[in-house]
N, C-alpha and C positions, 0 to 999 in steps of 0.2 A: 233785763232778765238775761241770765247767761245762756249761751247756746248749748253748752255741755252741762248735762245734769248728772249728778252722782246719785247712786242708789241711796246713799246715806242721807241725802237731802230730803227724801220722801219716806223715810223709815217710819215716822210717827204720824203720818197723815191719815185722815179719816174720809177723804173725798173718794166716792166709789169709782169714778172714772180713773183716778190715779192708781187706785189699788188694782183695778183690772189691768191697766197698762203695766204695772209693776209685776203682776203675776205672769203675764205673757212674756215680759222681758226676762224674768228669772228662768222661766221654763225654756225659752229659746236659747239663752246664753249658756245654760248649764248642760242641757242635753242635745244641743244642736237642733233645736226645734223638734218637738216630739210628734209632729205631724207624721202620719204614716205615708210612705212614698206611694204614689199612684203609678200604675203601668209596670212595664218590664224593662230591665236593663238590656243593653245591647248584647252583653255576654249571655244572658238567659235566652234571648232570641236566637243567637247563634248556636247554642247547645241544642235547642229544640229543632232547628233546621238541620243540624248534623244528624240527629237521631232519626228524623223523618226521612232524610236522604238515604241513610243506611237501611232502614226498613224497606224503602222503595226499591233499592238495589237488590235486595233479597227477594222481595215479593213479586215484582213485575216479571222476571223470567219464569217464575213458577206458574203464574197465571197464563203466560203465553204457552207454556208446555201443556197446560190443561186444555186449552182450546185446540191445540193440535191433536191431543189424545181423543178429544170428542170427535173431531173430524175423522180420525183414523178408525174410531169405533164404528162410524157410519159405513166406511168402506169395507171393513171386515164383515159387518153384518150383511151388507148387500152382496158381497162376493160369495159368502156362505149360503145365502138364500138363493142366489143364482145357481150355485152348484147343486143344491137340493132340487131346484126346479128342473135342471137338466136331467137329473136322475129320473124324476117323475115323468118328464116329457119323453124320455127314451122308453120308459115302461109302456107308455101308451102308443107311441108312434114308431118304435124300433129304429130311431135315429135321434141324434142330438139336434137342437134347434138354435136359431139365432136369438138375440135378446128380444126382438119383436115377436118371434114365434112363441116364446115362453109366456107372453101376455101377463107379465108381472106388474107392469106400471112403473118400473124403475127407469128413471130418466137421469140425464146428467144433472148434477147439482152445482152449487157455487164452488164446491171443494174438489169434486172428482168428476171425471168423464168415464163412463162405464161402457164396456163392449164385451160381447160373448160370441165366439166364432167356433162353429163345429168343424171338425175335419175327419176325413176318412183316409187312412193310409194302409200300407201293407201289414203294419203291426196291429191295426185295429182302429176303432172309432173313438174319438175323444172330443171334448169341447174345452176351449181355453177362454177364461174370463179375465178381464183386466180392469182395474180401477186406477186410472192414471191421475195423479194429483195435479190440481190446477194451481194451488198456492201453498208451498212450503211444507207439505206433509209427506209421509211415506206412501209409496205406491203399493198396491196389492195385486196378486195374480192368483187365480184359482184354476184348477184343472179337474175334469171328470173324465175317466176312461174306463174301458172294459178290459177285463183279463179273464182268460179261460181258467176254470177250476179243474181240479183233479178228475172229477167224475163227469166232465163234459159240460157242466153248467158254466154260466158266465157271471162274474162278480163285477159290480160297479165300485170304483174307488174314487175318492176325492182328495184334493190337495189344496191347501191355502198357504201362499208364501208372502212374506213381508219384505219389501225392498228398503233401500236406504232413503234418506231425505230426497225428495223431488225425483225419485226414480221408481219405475215399475220393474219388478223382477221378471226375468225371462225364464220360463220353465221349459226345460228340455228333458224329456224322459219322465221319470216318476219321482223326482226329488227336487227340493228347492235349491237354488244356487246359494253358495256361501257368501 
């Protein structure tokens, strides 16, 4: 029996196993085997990795900025609340108080260290509040002071200033530093 068989040798055969073999031979030789490929090619995987890397490069800094904004919102809220509490404390006690005197329950957090110091000078009474950042956010400072009005009454003013990254602004006078 010859080792090499020609397709023409089996053209008129009726044996089922030979017919099945011939059908698979014809299908594989004409269409390079019509089996569907399984898995992904290396090029497809590299394209997916490149797209995911691009999306990550865009998204990760945005997420990090959002966490800093949330931390900064905490500090703004606390400094504003301390300023209002200083006004209220002054109304009742005729002086500004320390953070402990205000009895607000605000303590240092993982993100900020809070402090409020009253002062009395020749120009008047004031209280300076600071939110010093612990990790990579902007610092905040607030000030409450009294100023005499035209008719002899006294008006209370507040100020909230935002610093640069990792720094707390220093308030001198009644305006925020640039």
